[in-house]
C-alpha positions in Angstrom: -0.1 -0.1 -0.2 0.9 3.3 -0.9 1.9 6.1 2.0 1.3 8.2 0.6 -2.4 7.7 -0.1 -2.5 7.5 3.3 -0.9 10.5 4.0 -3.7 12.9 1.9 -6.7 10.5 3.6 -5.4 11.3 6.8 -4.5 15.5 5.8 -8.5 14.7 3.9 -10.0 14.0 7.3 -8.5 16.0 9.7 -10.0 18.7 7.2 -13.4 17.1 9.3 -12.1 18.7 12.1 -9.4 21.5 11.2 -9.3 24.5 8.8 -8.3 23.6 5.6 -4.7 24.2 5.8 -4.2 23.7 9.1 -2.9 20.3 10.8 -2.7 19.4 14.4 0.5 17.1 14.0 3.7 17.5 13.4 6.3 15.2 10.7 6.9 12.6 13.3 3.3 12.0 14.4 2.4 12.0 11.0 4.8 9.3 11.2 3.3 7.4 13.4 0.0 7.5 12.7 0.6 6.2 9.1 3.0 3.1 9.7 -0.2 2.5 13.1 -3.0 2.4 9.8 -0.3 0.8 7.6 -0.1 -2.3 10.4 -3.9 -2.3 11.2 -4.4 -3.0 7.4 -1.4 -5.1 7.4 -3.1 -7.5 10.2 -6.4 -7.0 9.6 -6.2 -7.0 5.3 -10.6 -7.2 5.4 -10.5 -4.2 6.7 -11.5 -0.8 4.9 -9.3 1.5 4.5 -11.1 4.5 4.9 -12.4 3.3 7.7 -9.7 3.0 9.7 -7.8 5.7 8.5 -10.8 7.2 10.0 -11.1 5.9 13.1 -6.9 5.8 13.4 -7.7 10.4 13.2 -10.3 10.0 16.0 -8.6 8.3 18.3 -5.4 9.8 17.5 -8.0 13.1 18.1 -9.5 11.8 21.6 -6.9 9.5 22.9 
């Protein structure tokens, strides 16, 4: 799975919660979030990527 796609999906997901150009994560946190999403997707290949990204972003914001 391509990291660029996941990063784009994360950024789009954050737009639901923040202004368009504002990201509440730095590069280090973004990389960790991408890695967690890719790992979850590898562990659960039948999981929908869109749902995994949304769940992880929500968890990041609330956790």
